[in-house]
C-alpha positions in Angstrom: 30.4 1.7 -31.1 31.9 -1.5 -33.0 29.3 -4.2 -34.3 30.4 -6.8 -31.5 29.6 -4.5 -28.7 26.1 -3.7 -30.6 25.4 -7.4 -30.7 26.5 -8.0 -26.9 24.5 -5.1 -26.1 21.7 -6.6 -28.1 22.2 -10.3 -26.8 21.9 -8.9 -23.1 18.3 -7.2 -24.1 17.1 -10.7 -25.6 18.4 -12.4 -22.4 16.7 -9.9 -20.0 13.5 -9.5 -22.1 13.2 -13.2 -22.2 13.3 -14.0 -18.8 10.8 -11.4 -17.6 7.6 -12.4 -16.1 4.0 -11.4 -15.7 0.8 -12.4 -14.2 -2.7 -11.6 -12.5 -3.1 -12.2 -8.4 -3.8 -15.7 -8.2 -7.1 -16.7 -6.5 -5.4 -17.5 -3.0 -3.2 -14.0 -3.3 -6.3 -12.1 -3.9 -8.0 -14.2 -0.5 -5.0 -12.6 1.3 -5.4 -8.9 -0.3 -9.1 -9.3 0.5 -8.2 -10.4 3.9 -6.4 -7.4 4.9 -7.6 -4.9 2.3 -11.3 -5.8 2.0 -12.7 -4.1 -0.7 -11.0 -1.1 -0.7 -8.5 -1.9 -2.9 -9.0 -2.9 -6.6 -6.9 -6.1 -7.7 -8.4 -6.8 -11.2 -6.0 -5.3 -13.1 -2.6 -5.3 -10.5 -0.1 -7.7 -12.6 3.2 -8.8 -10.8 6.4 -8.7 -13.2 9.8 -9.2 -13.1 11.8 -6.3 -14.8 15.6 -6.8 -14.5 16.2 -3.0 -13.1 14.8 -3.6 -10.3 17.3 -4.7 -7.2 17.2 -8.1 -5.9 14.9 -8.5 -2.7 13.5 -5.3 -3.3 10.2 -4.6 -5.5 8.3 -1.8 -6.9 4.9 0.1 -7.5 5.4 2.7 -9.4 2.2 2.4 -11.4 -0.4 -0.2 -9.9 1.7 -3.3 -11.0 4.7 -4.5 -8.6 8.1 -5.4 -10.1 10.5 -7.7 -8.6 13.9 -8.7 -9.9 13.5 -12.2 -11.6 15.5 -13.9 -8.7 12.7 -12.7 -6.4 9.9 -14.3 -8.8 7.1 -16.3 -7.0 4.6 -18.4 -8.5 1.6 -17.8 -5.9 2.4 -15.5 -2.6 -0.2 -17.6 -0.7 1.8 -20.8 -0.6 4.5 -18.6 0.6 6.4 -17.9 3.8 4.8 -15.7 6.1 7.7 -12.7 5.4 7.1 -13.2 1.4 3.5 -13.2 2.1 3.4 -9.7 4.1 5.9 -8.6 1.1 3.1 -8.5 -1.2 0.5 -7.0 1.1 3.5 -4.3 1.6 3.6 -3.8 -2.0 -0.3 -3.9 -2.2 -0.5 -0.9 0.1 1.2 1.1 -2.4 -1.2 0.2 -4.7 -3.6 1.0 -2.8 -1.7 4.6 -2.1 -2.1 4.8 -5.5 -5.5 4.0 -5.9 -6.3 6.6 -3.5 -4.3 9.3 -5.5 -1.2 9.2 -3.5 2.0 10.6 -4.9 3.8 7.0 -4.3 6.6 7.8 -6.4 7.3 10.8 -5.4 6.7 10.2 -1.8 9.1 6.7 -1.6 11.9 9.1 -2.8 11.6 11.9 -0.6 11.1 10.3 2.6 12.7 5.9 2.9 12.0 6.1 6.2 10.1 2.6 7.0 10.3 2.9 11.0 7.4 4.5 12.5 6.1 5.4 16.3 2.2 5.6 16.4 0.9 8.1 17.8 -2.7 8.4 19.4 -4.4 10.9 17.0 -1.7 10.9 14.2 -3.7 10.4 10.8 -2.5 7.0 8.7 -2.0 9.6 6.1 0.8 12.0 7.5 2.8 9.1 8.2 5.3 8.6 5.1 4.7 6.5 2.0 6.6 3.9 2.9 5.6 3.9 6.9 2.4 3.3 6.0 2.9 0.2 4.0 5.5 -0.8 7.0 2.2 -0.5 9.2 0.2 -2.5 7.0 3.0 -5.4 6.4 3.5 -5.3 10.3 -0.6 -5.6 11.1 -0.6 -8.3 8.6 2.3 -10.5 10.6 0.6 -9.6 14.0 -2.7 -10.4 12.9 -1.2 -13.8 11.9 0.5 -14.3 14.7 -2.4 -13.9 16.8 -0.6 -11.1 18.2 -2.7 -7.5 19.7 -3.4 -5.2 16.3 -5.5 -2.7 17.8 -3.2 0.7 17.7 -2.8 -0.4 14.2 -6.0 -1.1 13.6 -7.5 2.3 15.3 -4.8 4.1 12.7 -5.2 2.0 9.6 -8.6 4.0 7.7 -9.9 0.8 5.6 -9.0 -1.6 9.1 -11.4 1.0 10.8 -14.2 1.0 7.7 -13.9 -2.5 8.4 -14.3 -2.7 12.1 -17.2 -0.2 11.8 -19.0 -2.5 9.1 -18.8 -5.1 11.8 -20.5 -3.3 14.3 -23.8 -2.6 12.4 
């Protein structure tokens, strides 16, 4: 490679690196997460990060942190629209899955299905990785809109535990 090409590649690397951001969850985001996950998720070290390699309008959570395209960076999801809040809940579900020992990256690569049909008696863990995250996201949206959530509450394990705790 000629030096000008190397210079351009290095300049592009510096530009992309300079735009990267990283932060812990805000107090509002933690409250939002707790409203869904309760204490079933460890949020202390979860970081939101930008990465140039993530496509716009996508996010990935391969290692307990959540990566967004820089164009999708949000200062505080708890102050954002319902759609953006639910996106955070979806990605936090992947963090929860990792904390449960699930193979999130492999599962997401093998099975990209997001759509699901709730079946009585079918375990949450028998749905795909993305289907699980979509269920939790749908639960969050339905609850925010005051819609019926009983079927989802009966399937999502950390909601069942929360409901059982309230009965004591």
